[in-house]
C-alpha positions in Angstrom: -1.0 -4.3 -44.2 2.3 -3.0 -45.6 3.4 0.6 -44.8 2.5 3.0 -47.6 4.8 5.4 -49.4 3.8 9.0 -49.0 6.2 11.8 -49.9 9.2 9.5 -49.6 8.3 8.5 -46.0 7.1 5.2 -44.9 3.9 5.5 -42.8 3.0 2.6 -40.4 -0.3 1.0 -40.8 -3.2 1.6 -38.3 -2.8 -2.0 -37.1 0.9 -1.5 -36.4 0.1 1.6 -34.3 -2.7 -0.2 -32.4 -0.3 -3.1 -31.7 2.3 -0.8 -30.3 -0.2 0.9 -28.0 -1.6 -2.5 -26.9 1.9 -3.7 -26.1 2.6 -0.6 -24.0 -0.6 -1.1 -22.1 0.3 -4.8 -21.5 3.8 -3.8 -20.3 2.3 -1.3 -17.9 -0.1 -3.9 -16.5 2.8 -6.4 -16.0 4.9 -3.7 -14.2 1.9 -2.9 -11.9 1.3 -6.6 -11.2 5.0 -7.2 -10.4 5.0 -4.2 -8.1 1.9 -5.5 -6.3 3.2 -9.0 -6.0 6.9 -8.6 -5.1 7.2 -5.3 -3.2 6.6 -5.3 0.5 2.9 -4.7 1.4 3.3 -2.0 4.1 1.1 0.7 5.6 2.5 3.6 7.6 0.9 4.8 10.8 1.6 8.2 12.2 0.6 9.2 15.7 0.6 5.8 17.3 1.8 7.4 20.5 -1.9 8.6 20.7 -3.3 5.1 20.7 -5.0 4.2 24.0 -3.2 1.7 26.2 -2.3 0.7 29.7 0.7 2.3 31.3 3.8 0.2 30.6 2.1 -1.6 27.7 4.5 -2.1 24.8 3.6 0.0 21.7 3.2 -3.1 19.5 0.5 -4.4 21.8 -1.3 -1.1 21.2 -1.2 -1.8 17.4 -2.6 -5.3 17.9 -5.3 -3.8 20.1 -6.1 -1.3 17.3 -6.5 -4.2 14.9 -8.8 -5.9 17.3 -11.0 -2.8 17.7 -11.0 -2.3 13.9 -12.1 -5.9 13.4 -8.9 -6.9 11.6 -7.3 -10.2 12.2 -3.8 -10.2 13.8 -2.8 -12.8 11.3 -2.7 -10.1 8.6 0.5 -8.7 10.2 3.8 -10.0 9.2 5.9 -7.5 11.0 5.8 -4.1 12.8 8.8 -1.8 12.6 9.7 1.7 13.6 12.7 3.9 12.8 12.2 5.8 16.1 14.4 4.0 18.5 14.8 6.9 21.0 11.3 7.1 22.4 9.7 4.3 24.5 6.5 4.8 22.4 7.4 5.9 18.9 5.3 8.2 16.8 5.4 6.2 13.6 5.4 2.6 12.6 5.4 0.5 9.4 3.2 -2.5 9.4 4.1 -5.2 6.8 1.0 -7.2 5.8 0.6 -10.6 4.1 -0.7 -9.7 0.7 -1.5 -6.7 -1.5 -5.3 -7.2 -1.1 -5.0 -7.4 2.6 -3.0 -4.2 2.5 -5.8 -2.4 0.7 -8.5 -3.9 3.0 -6.5 -2.9 6.1 -5.8 0.6 4.8 -9.4 1.4 4.1 -10.7 -0.3 7.3 -8.2 1.7 9.4 -9.0 4.9 7.5 -12.7 4.4 8.3 -11.9 3.5 11.9 -9.7 6.6 12.4 -12.3 8.8 10.9 -14.8 7.6 13.4 -12.7 7.2 16.5 -9.2 8.6 16.4 -8.8 11.8 14.3 -5.2 12.4 15.4 -3.7 9.2 13.8 -2.9 9.0 10.1 -2.5 5.9 7.9 -0.7 5.9 4.5 -0.2 3.2 1.9 3.4 2.7 0.8 
């Protein structure tokens, strides 16, 4: 359809407006997909110094033990990092996971686990 002339202004057709809206929705979905595919898939744990462990056990071993107790495979983890280099057992850690879906599954599994067992540890999606 051609735009119609109304009071010396050109009005776009309904189809043109619908196409613009559709293109905006498609562009948003592509941005979301790119974000999910190419950004690091990390979750943030706060309060890991409250995880149970053996005296002298390294803090990363406590996180692997947490994954075992929450029935999550260790192979989900690509890396474990912390910005707290002062304390022997840091309070926070960022866990990089293998995929976006694994990140979501791990997040909700840990959220459920902490709700039932450890109320003083927080998990966040980045």
